C-alpha positions as CSV (number, residue, x, y, z in Angstrom):
1,M,4.3,-49.2,-33.4
2,N,3.5,-46.0,-31.2
3,I,6.1,-45.2,-29.1
4,Q,5.5,-43.1,-26.2
5,N,7.7,-40.0,-24.8
6,T,8.6,-41.3,-21.4
7,T,10.5,-38.0,-20.6
8,P,8.6,-36.7,-16.8
9,K,6.7,-34.0,-16.6
10,P,8.3,-31.1,-14.7
11,Q,7.1,-31.5,-10.8
12,V,5.6,-28.4,-8.6
13,D,5.8,-27.7,-5.5
14,A,1.9,-25.8,-6.2
15,E,-0.2,-24.4,-8.6
16,T,0.0,-21.3,-7.6
17,L,2.5,-19.4,-5.1
18,I,1.8,-16.3,-3.5
19,I,4.2,-13.6,-2.2
20,G,3.3,-12.0,0.7
21,T,1.1,-12.2,3.7
22,G,-1.1,-8.5,3.7
23,F,-4.5,-7.7,2.9
24,S,-4.1,-8.7,-1.1
25,G,-1.9,-12.0,-0.4
26,L,-4.1,-13.5,2.3
27,G,-7.9,-12.4,0.8
28,L,-6.5,-14.5,-2.3
29,A,-5.6,-17.4,-0.4
30,V,-8.8,-17.2,1.7
31,I,-10.6,-17.2,-1.5
32,L,-8.6,-20.2,-2.7
33,E,-9.1,-21.9,0.6
34,R,-12.9,-21.8,0.8
35,E,-13.1,-22.6,-2.6
36,G,-11.2,-26.0,-1.8
37,T,-10.2,-26.9,-5.6
38,R,-6.5,-24.6,-6.4
39,D,-3.4,-25.5,-4.8
40,Y,-1.1,-22.8,-3.6
41,L,1.2,-21.8,-1.4
42,M,2.3,-18.7,0.2
43,L,5.9,-17.6,0.8
44,E,6.3,-14.9,3.7
45,R,9.7,-13.3,4.7
46,G,8.3,-12.3,8.0
47,Q,7.7,-14.2,11.0
48,D,3.7,-14.2,10.6
49,V,0.8,-12.6,8.5
50,G,-0.5,-9.1,8.4
51,G,2.5,-7.4,5.8
52,T,2.3,-3.4,6.9
53,W,0.0,-3.8,9.8
54,R,2.3,-6.7,11.5
55,D,5.3,-3.9,10.1
56,N,4.2,-0.3,10.9
57,H,3.7,-0.5,14.6
58,Y,5.0,3.4,16.1
59,P,3.6,5.1,18.6
60,G,-0.5,5.9,17.8
61,A,0.0,3.7,14.3
62,G,-3.3,3.9,13.1
63,C,-5.9,3.3,9.7
64,D,-7.6,6.2,8.1
65,V,-10.1,4.6,6.5
66,F,-13.2,3.4,8.0
67,S,-12.8,0.3,10.1
68,H,-15.8,-1.6,8.6
69,L,-14.6,-0.6,4.7
70,Y,-10.9,-1.7,6.1
71,S,-12.0,-5.5,6.3
72,Y,-12.9,-8.3,3.7
73,S,-16.4,-8.1,2.5
74,F,-16.3,-11.8,2.6
75,R,-15.6,-11.8,6.3
76,P,-17.4,-8.7,7.9
77,N,-16.1,-7.7,11.7
78,P,-19.0,-6.7,13.6
79,H,-16.6,-6.1,16.6
80,W,-14.9,-3.2,15.4
81,S,-13.7,-1.1,18.3
82,R,-14.1,2.4,16.4
83,T,-14.6,4.6,13.3
84,Y,-10.8,4.0,12.7
85,S,-8.8,1.4,14.2
86,K,-5.7,1.3,15.4
87,Q,-2.6,-0.8,14.7
88,P,-3.1,-3.9,16.9
89,E,-6.8,-4.2,16.2
90,I,-6.5,-4.5,12.5
91,L,-3.2,-6.9,13.1
92,K,-5.3,-9.1,15.1
93,Y,-7.8,-9.2,12.5
94,L,-5.7,-10.6,9.9
95,Q,-4.2,-13.2,12.0
96,D,-7.5,-14.1,13.6
97,T,-8.3,-14.0,9.2
98,A,-5.7,-16.7,8.7
99,K,-6.6,-19.0,11.4
100,D,-10.1,-18.9,11.5
101,E,-9.4,-19.4,7.6
102,G,-6.9,-22.3,7.8
103,V,-4.5,-20.4,6.1
104,Y,-1.1,-20.8,8.0
105,P,-0.4,-23.9,7.1
106,K,-0.1,-22.7,3.8
107,V,2.9,-20.2,4.5
108,R,6.2,-20.6,4.6
109,F,7.5,-18.0,6.8
110,G,10.9,-16.0,7.0
111,T,11.1,-16.9,3.4
112,T,12.6,-14.5,1.2
113,V,12.2,-14.6,-2.5
114,T,15.4,-13.7,-4.2
115,R,14.7,-14.9,-7.9
116,A,11.7,-15.5,-9.6
117,E,11.9,-16.8,-13.3
118,W,9.8,-17.9,-15.9
119,I,11.2,-21.2,-17.3
120,E,9.8,-20.8,-20.7
121,E,10.4,-24.8,-21.9
122,D,8.5,-26.0,-18.7
123,G,5.8,-23.7,-18.7
124,L,6.4,-22.6,-15.4
125,W,7.7,-20.2,-12.7
126,Q,10.5,-21.2,-10.5
127,V,11.0,-19.2,-7.4
128,E,14.3,-19.3,-5.4
129,T,14.3,-18.5,-1.7
130,N,16.5,-17.9,1.2
131,N,15.1,-21.5,2.3
132,G,15.0,-23.6,-1.5
133,T,13.4,-23.0,-4.8
134,Y,9.7,-23.3,-5.4
135,R,8.2,-24.0,-8.8
136,A,4.9,-23.2,-9.5
137,R,2.4,-23.4,-12.7
138,A,0.8,-19.4,-11.6
139,L,3.1,-16.9,-9.5
140,V,1.2,-13.9,-7.9
141,S,3.0,-11.0,-6.1
142,A,0.9,-9.3,-3.2
143,T,3.7,-7.7,-1.9
144,G,1.7,-4.4,-1.8
145,H,3.3,-0.9,-2.2
146,L,3.7,0.1,1.7
147,S,6.0,-2.9,2.7
148,D,9.9,-1.4,1.9
149,L,10.5,1.8,3.0
150,A,11.7,4.8,1.5
151,M,15.7,6.1,2.8
152,P,15.6,9.7,2.6
153,D,18.3,11.2,0.3
154,I,20.4,13.3,2.5
155,E,24.0,14.0,2.9
156,G,25.6,12.6,5.9
157,L,22.6,10.2,6.9
158,E,25.1,7.2,8.3
159,S,27.3,9.9,10.2
160,F,24.4,10.4,12.7
161,G,25.6,9.3,16.1
162,G,22.2,8.9,18.4
163,K,19.1,6.7,17.8
164,M,17.6,6.5,14.2
165,M,15.0,4.7,13.3
166,H,12.4,4.6,10.2
167,S,8.9,4.8,11.2
168,S,8.4,1.1,10.0
169,Q,11.2,-0.4,12.0
170,W,10.4,1.2,15.5
171,D,12.4,0.0,17.6
172,H,10.2,0.1,21.5
173,D,13.2,-0.9,23.5
174,Y,14.3,2.8,23.1
175,D,13.4,5.0,25.6
176,Y,12.8,8.3,24.3
177,T,11.9,9.9,27.4
178,G,13.4,13.0,28.0
179,K,15.0,13.1,25.0
180,R,15.9,15.4,22.2
181,V,13.9,13.9,18.9
182,G,13.4,14.7,15.4
183,I,10.8,13.7,12.9
184,I,11.7,14.1,9.0
185,G,8.4,14.4,7.2
186,T,4.7,15.5,7.8
187,G,2.8,12.3,5.8
188,A,0.3,10.0,7.8
189,S,2.5,8.3,9.6
190,S,4.9,11.3,11.1
191,I,1.4,13.1,11.7
192,Q,0.7,10.0,14.1
193,I,3.6,9.4,15.9
194,A,4.3,13.4,17.0
195,P,1.2,13.6,19.2
196,E,2.1,10.6,20.6
197,I,5.3,10.7,21.6
198,A,5.6,15.1,22.1
199,P,4.3,15.2,26.0
200,D,7.3,12.6,27.1
201,V,10.7,13.9,25.3
202,S,12.6,17.0,25.9
203,H,12.1,18.8,22.8
204,L,10.7,17.6,19.6
205,T,11.4,19.4,16.3
206,V,9.9,18.4,13.3
207,F,11.2,18.8,10.1
208,Q,8.6,19.9,7.4
209,R,9.1,19.9,3.5
210,T,5.4,20.6,2.4
211,A,2.3,21.1,4.8
212,P,0.2,18.3,4.4
213,Y,-3.8,19.2,4.1
214,I,-5.1,18.0,7.4
215,V,-9.2,17.0,8.3
216,P,-10.8,16.3,10.9
217,R,-10.6,13.0,12.3
218,R,-14.5,12.0,13.6
219,D,-13.5,9.1,15.6
220,E,-15.8,7.6,18.1
221,A,-15.9,4.6,20.0
222,Y,-18.8,1.6,19.0
223,S,-20.7,0.7,22.0
224,E,-21.6,-2.5,23.0
225,A,-25.0,-2.4,21.4
226,Q,-24.1,-0.8,18.3
227,K,-21.5,-4.0,17.8
228,G,-24.0,-6.3,18.9
229,M,-26.4,-5.1,16.6
230,F,-23.9,-5.8,13.7
231,E,-23.5,-9.5,15.1
232,R,-27.1,-10.3,15.0
233,F,-27.9,-8.6,12.1
234,P,-25.4,-9.2,9.3
235,E,-27.4,-7.8,6.4
236,M,-27.5,-4.1,8.2
237,L,-23.4,-4.3,8.6
238,Q,-23.4,-4.7,4.5
239,D,-25.5,-1.7,4.3
240,F,-23.6,0.2,6.2
241,R,-20.6,-0.7,4.3
242,K,-22.3,0.4,1.5
243,E,-23.3,3.9,2.6
244,L,-19.9,4.3,4.0
245,F,-18.4,3.1,0.6
246,W,-20.3,5.8,-1.3
247,G,-19.6,8.5,0.5
248,N,-16.2,7.9,-0.4
249,E,-17.2,7.3,-4.0
250,S,-18.9,10.9,-4.2
251,R,-15.9,12.8,-3.4
252,F,-13.4,11.5,-6.0
253,P,-15.0,14.8,-8.4
254,Q,-12.5,16.8,-5.9
255,R,-9.8,14.4,-7.0
256,L,-10.9,16.1,-10.6
257,Q,-10.7,19.4,-9.4
258,I,-14.3,20.1,-10.0
259,P,-15.0,23.8,-8.2
260,A,-17.9,23.1,-6.1
261,F,-16.3,20.1,-4.8
262,L,-12.4,21.2,-4.5
263,A,-14.3,24.2,-2.6
264,Q,-16.3,22.2,0.1
265,I,-12.9,20.0,0.9
266,Q,-10.6,23.1,0.9
267,E,-13.0,25.1,3.5
268,M,-13.2,22.0,5.8
269,S,-9.1,22.1,5.5
270,R,-8.9,25.5,6.5
271,G,-12.0,25.8,8.8
272,H,-10.0,22.9,10.8
273,L,-6.5,25.0,10.9
274,E,-8.2,28.1,11.7
275,A,-10.1,26.5,14.6
276,Q,-6.9,24.8,15.7
277,V,-3.9,27.5,15.3
278,A,-4.5,31.1,16.1
279,D,-1.1,32.3,15.7
280,P,-1.1,33.7,12.0
281,E,2.2,33.1,11.7
282,L,2.3,29.4,12.6
283,R,-0.6,29.1,10.2
284,E,1.0,30.2,7.4
285,K,3.8,27.5,7.6
286,L,1.0,24.8,7.8
287,T,-0.9,25.9,5.2
288,P,-0.3,23.8,2.0
289,P,1.0,25.2,-1.1
290,Y,-0.8,23.4,-3.5
291,S,-4.3,22.1,-4.4
292,V,-6.1,20.1,-2.0
293,G,-6.2,16.3,-2.7
294,C,-2.5,16.7,-5.0
295,K,-1.2,14.8,-1.9
296,R,-2.9,12.5,0.3
297,I,-5.3,14.0,2.7
298,L,-4.7,13.1,6.5
299,I,-6.8,12.9,9.0
300,S,-6.2,14.0,12.9
301,N,-7.7,15.9,15.6
302,E,-4.3,15.9,18.0
303,Y,-1.4,17.1,15.2
304,Y,-1.7,20.9,15.4
305,P,-2.1,20.9,18.8
306,A,0.8,19.2,19.5
307,I,3.1,21.1,17.1
308,Q,1.9,24.4,19.5
309,R,3.0,22.5,22.6
310,E,6.1,24.9,24.1
311,N,8.3,21.9,23.5
312,V,7.3,21.2,19.9
313,T,9.4,23.4,17.0
314,L,8.0,23.1,13.6
315,E,11.0,23.5,11.6
316,T,10.5,24.9,7.8
317,T,13.7,25.3,7.2
318,G,15.8,23.0,4.5
319,I,17.9,20.3,6.1
320,A,21.5,20.5,4.7
321,R,22.7,17.5,5.9
322,I,23.0,15.7,8.9
323,D,25.9,15.3,11.5
324,E,27.2,12.7,13.7
325,T,25.1,15.3,16.6
326,G,21.6,16.4,14.7
327,V,21.0,18.1,11.6
328,V,22.5,20.9,9.8
329,L,19.8,23.4,8.3
330,T,20.3,25.4,5.4
331,D,20.8,28.1,7.1
332,G,23.7,27.1,8.8
333,S,22.3,26.7,12.4
334,H,22.3,23.3,13.9
335,V,19.6,21.1,15.7
336,A,21.3,18.8,18.2
337,L,19.2,15.9,18.7
338,D,19.2,12.1,20.5
339,M,16.9,10.6,18.4
340,L,15.8,11.1,14.5
341,I,13.0,9.0,13.3
342,L,12.6,8.7,9.2
343,A,8.5,9.3,8.7
344,T,9.8,9.5,5.1
345,G,7.4,6.3,4.0
346,F,7.7,3.6,1.2
347,E,9.2,2.9,-2.3
348,A,5.5,3.1,-3.7
349,T,6.2,3.6,-7.5
350,E,9.6,1.6,-7.8
351,L,8.4,-1.3,-6.5
352,P,11.4,-3.8,-5.4
353,I,10.0,-7.1,-5.8
354,A,9.9,-6.3,-9.4
355,E,14.3,-6.3,-8.7
356,V,13.4,-10.0,-8.6
357,I,11.2,-11.3,-11.2
358,Y,12.7,-12.6,-14.6
359,G,10.0,-13.2,-17.5
360,K,10.5,-13.6,-21.2
361,T,11.8,-10.2,-21.6
362,G,14.0,-9.8,-18.7
363,R,14.0,-7.9,-15.1
364,L,10.5,-6.5,-14.6
365,S,12.4,-3.8,-13.2
366,D,14.2,-3.1,-16.2
367,Q,11.0,-3.1,-18.5
368,W,9.1,-0.5,-15.9
369,E,11.9,1.7,-16.2
370,N,10.0,4.8,-16.3
371,G,7.1,3.4,-14.7
372,G,4.9,0.8,-13.9
373,Q,2.9,-0.2,-16.2
374,A,0.1,-3.8,-16.4
375,F,-2.7,-4.5,-18.1
376,A,-6.5,-4.5,-16.3
377,C,-3.7,-3.1,-13.6
378,T,-2.8,-6.8,-12.8
379,S,-0.7,-9.0,-15.4
380,V,2.2,-7.8,-17.5
381,H,3.4,-8.7,-21.0
382,G,6.2,-11.0,-21.1
383,Y,5.2,-12.3,-17.8
384,P,3.0,-15.5,-18.5
385,N,0.8,-16.8,-16.0
386,F,1.3,-13.5,-13.5
387,F,-0.3,-11.6,-11.4
388,M,0.6,-8.1,-9.4
389,M,-1.6,-7.5,-6.6
390,L,-1.9,-3.6,-5.5
391,G,0.8,-2.8,-8.4
392,P,0.5,-0.1,-10.7
393,N,-2.5,2.0,-10.7
394,T,-4.0,0.7,-8.1
395,G,-3.5,2.9,-5.1
396,L,-6.1,5.5,-4.0
397,G,-5.9,8.8,-3.2
398,A,-9.0,8.2,-0.9
399,G,-11.2,5.0,-0.3
400,S,-10.6,2.0,1.1
401,M,-8.3,-0.1,-0.8
402,I,-10.1,-3.6,0.4
403,Y,-11.9,-2.7,-2.2
404,M,-9.8,-2.5,-4.8
405,V,-8.2,-5.9,-3.6
406,E,-11.3,-7.4,-3.1
407,T,-11.5,-6.4,-7.2
408,Q,-8.1,-8.1,-8.2
409,I,-8.8,-10.8,-6.4
410,E,-12.0,-11.9,-8.4
411,Y,-10.4,-10.8,-11.4
412,I,-7.0,-13.4,-10.4
413,R,-9.8,-16.3,-9.2
414,G,-11.5,-16.4,-12.8
415,A,-7.9,-16.1,-14.5
416,L,-6.1,-19.3,-12.0
417,E,-9.2,-21.2,-12.5
418,Y,-9.1,-20.3,-16.4
419,L,-6.0,-21.3,-17.3
420,F,-5.7,-24.3,-14.8
421,E,-9.1,-26.2,-15.9
422,S,-7.8,-25.4,-19.8
423,G,-4.1,-26.6,-19.0
424,K,-3.1,-23.3,-21.2
425,I,-1.1,-20.3,-20.5
426,I,-1.8,-16.8,-20.4
427,E,-0.3,-13.7,-20.8
428,P,-1.5,-9.5,-22.3
429,D,-0.7,-8.9,-25.7
430,R,1.7,-5.8,-26.1
431,E,-0.8,-3.6,-28.1
432,A,-3.7,-4.7,-25.4
433,Q,-1.6,-3.5,-22.7
434,E,0.1,-0.3,-24.1
435,A,-4.0,0.4,-25.1
436,Y,-5.1,-0.4,-21.7
437,V,-2.1,1.6,-19.8
438,K,-2.7,5.2,-22.1
439,S,-6.4,4.9,-21.4
440,I,-5.0,5.3,-17.6
441,H,-3.0,8.2,-18.0
442,D,-5.3,9.9,-20.8
443,R,-7.6,9.7,-17.9
444,A,-4.7,10.9,-15.3
445,E,-4.0,14.5,-16.9
446,R,-7.6,15.7,-15.5
447,T,-6.9,14.9,-12.4
448,V,-5.0,17.2,-9.2
449,W,-2.2,14.5,-8.9
450,I,-1.0,15.5,-13.0
451,T,-2.1,19.4,-12.5
452,G,-2.5,20.1,-8.9
453,G,1.2,21.5,-8.5
454,C,2.8,19.0,-6.0
455,Q,5.3,16.2,-6.3
456,S,4.4,13.3,-4.0
457,W,5.2,9.7,-4.3
458,Y,1.7,9.1,-7.0
459,L,4.2,10.3,-9.6
460,H,6.8,8.1,-11.1
461,P,10.4,10.3,-10.6
462,R,12.0,9.7,-14.1
463,S,8.2,9.9,-16.2
464,G,6.9,11.7,-14.5
465,K,3.5,9.6,-15.1
466,L,1.0,8.6,-12.7
467,T,1.7,5.1,-12.0
468,A,1.0,4.7,-8.2
469,I,-2.9,5.6,-8.3
470,W,-6.1,5.2,-10.1
471,P,-7.3,7.7,-12.0
472,D,-11.2,7.0,-11.3
473,Y,-13.7,6.0,-9.5
474,M,-13.2,2.9,-7.8
475,S,-16.7,1.4,-9.3
476,Q,-14.7,2.3,-12.6
477,F,-11.8,0.0,-11.2
478,R,-14.1,-3.1,-10.5
479,K,-15.9,-2.3,-13.4
480,E,-13.0,-3.0,-15.4
481,N,-10.6,-5.2,-13.6
482,G,-13.5,-6.9,-12.2
483,T,-14.0,-10.0,-14.0
484,F,-11.1,-12.3,-16.2
485,A,-11.9,-12.8,-19.6
486,T,-9.6,-13.7,-22.4
487,K,-9.6,-10.5,-24.4
488,G,-6.5,-8.9,-25.0
489,Y,-4.5,-12.2,-23.9
490,M,-2.1,-14.3,-26.4
491,V,-3.5,-17.7,-24.9
492,R,-1.5,-21.0,-25.9
493,D,-0.7,-24.7,-25.0
494,V,1.8,-25.8,-22.0
495,T,4.4,-27.1,-24.7
496,V,6.4,-29.0,-22.0
497,P,7.0,-33.1,-22.8
498,A,3.8,-35.3,-22.6
């Protein structure tokens, strides 16, 4: 007599859960939606799609990558208004994408993941949130590395009695007109904010720890004729994208410190500084003490002029502490402030999402204590059917992150197709992952990020390893990581009740 097992299979809410609706998560959802054969849900802690472009809406917020590259190749936008788009236009592009592609109904907004755990006996992921529990065969983290703000470690920060805000949490209800304002940091957000607010404040103090390299921002509005041409001839727009891409790709040798390429970008940056800043003492303060490219190269035509306004001070004395009324410097002097802006960036090397993801080997953040490691920069040993977008070694010192996103989209799409159609569970082999990560670190040793003489958010604070940046050409990233294959994976059957 044949006795059948009547134990029910574990129920799932979707084949795949995607955490995050920024460029990476939304892009993957669009491809799955277009295929029409994959079941997925998206978990989003915010109230709309957009990720970093939803959250970062400070004055002057914009992109330093060409608009026609900073958009999906499978959803080109012929109507970008200018060479470099501002935040509202980028956010609208993402919102329109979600609407037009039918993604919105698949998103659970206001849903924060508190724990995601691999349930071995059921062969699925169980994800606990503030809005209930979800179960799925596969889990994709698409939270990005510019999503959780980094607060500066400064004594007395919480004691400040004036208005204080991080650049990613801008309060537009606060009127800074006529106020004494300080801004900590001289990175990408700071050099956009300072020129915007300087004309309206009584005094602006920019607290600089290390000067950035800045090159001219060659930004122009696209004419109606140009936009019409891109719309009528989409192949011309794709050719333009390719031209922009290979232009960016040709600059990677600068990061390898090849003298001829290094001299070219140094000459551009120093020439820009000399053309805009006549005062030799101020120019010295604005000259970076490290190799070009070691930190992010910034683009601006307005920052240097803003620093030279009569109501602006570039303060290079170190900060000792913050008190109720302002900033105390290391020389004992005090800068009185009504408003303090923290333009101090994000947790890019120690991703907060890793704190809540648990696999067979425990918590991901513990496994990544000395820096993130992933096979094909996407999947992790000990975490079956798990994929991370824009995780370890996917950042760029120059170029469009959307190219990296689309590479990972295709890889994950192929992996999901394989595991669902085969009914298998996949997980990177430990030795394969270690060998792959070693190949990345070996390449990193020759780059300016390791040898350029600076400390940056690209390097892990404890190990000193380059964990945030891809240390090779973008095209090489796609060659290595653009197509899923089972080589390097442990593949096994789902061992749940039949």
